C-alpha positions in Angstrom: 2.4 -25.3 -9.3 1.4 -23.3 -12.4 3.2 -20.3 -13.5 0.3 -17.9 -12.5 0.2 -19.3 -9.0 4.0 -18.9 -8.8 3.8 -15.3 -9.8 1.0 -14.6 -7.4 2.9 -16.2 -4.5 5.9 -14.0 -5.5 3.8 -10.9 -5.2 2.5 -11.9 -1.8 6.0 -12.6 -0.6 7.2 -9.3 -1.9 4.5 -7.5 -0.1 4.9 -9.4 3.1 8.6 -7.9 3.3 7.0 -4.5 3.7 5.8 -3.1 6.9 3.0 -1.0 5.3 1.8 -0.5 1.7 -0.6 1.9 0.0 -2.5 0.8 -3.1 -4.0 3.3 -5.5 -7.3 1.5 -5.7 -9.5 2.1 -8.8 -11.8 -0.8 -8.3 -10.8 -2.3 -11.6 -9.2 -5.7 -12.1 -5.5 -4.8 -11.5 -6.0 -2.9 -8.3 -8.5 -5.3 -7.0 -6.2 -8.4 -7.6 -3.2 -6.5 -6.0 -5.4 -5.6 -3.0 -6.5 -9.2 -2.6 -2.9 -10.5 -2.8 -1.9 -7.7 -0.4 -4.5 -8.9 2.1 -3.2 -12.4 2.0 0.3 -11.2 2.9 -0.8 -10.1 6.4 1.0 -6.7 5.8 -0.8 -3.5 6.9 -2.5 -2.3 3.7 -4.3 0.9 2.9 -6.3 1.0 -0.4 -7.1 4.6 -1.5 -9.6 5.7 -4.1 -9.6 9.3 -5.3 -13.1 10.9 -5.3 -13.6 13.2 -8.2 -16.2 14.8 -10.4 -14.1 13.5 -13.2 -15.0 9.9 -12.4 -18.7 10.3 -13.2 -20.7 7.1 -13.6 -17.7 5.1 -14.4 -16.6 5.4 -10.7 -19.9 4.3 -9.4 -19.8 1.3 -11.6 -16.4 0.4 -10.1 -17.7 0.8 -6.6 -20.6 -1.6 -7.4 -18.2 -4.1 -8.8 -16.1 -4.2 -5.6 -19.2 -4.5 -3.5 -20.3 -7.5 -5.4 -16.8 -9.2 -5.2 -15.5 -8.1 -1.8 -11.9 -8.7 -0.9 
């Protein structure tokens, strides 16, 4: 098993030990990977994205990215 897969499995195992988790979900790579790993853990997961005028077009781009690559 390669090092990356070992680390991903460690994250899944750590999340699985929790009853519930909340993820601050930006739609970027980091929070998308974390949300995907959390989903694999079978733990109750809530991913939250703040909606603000400060996000502008960048926020819309991130929403499209996560629509293209669903978790």
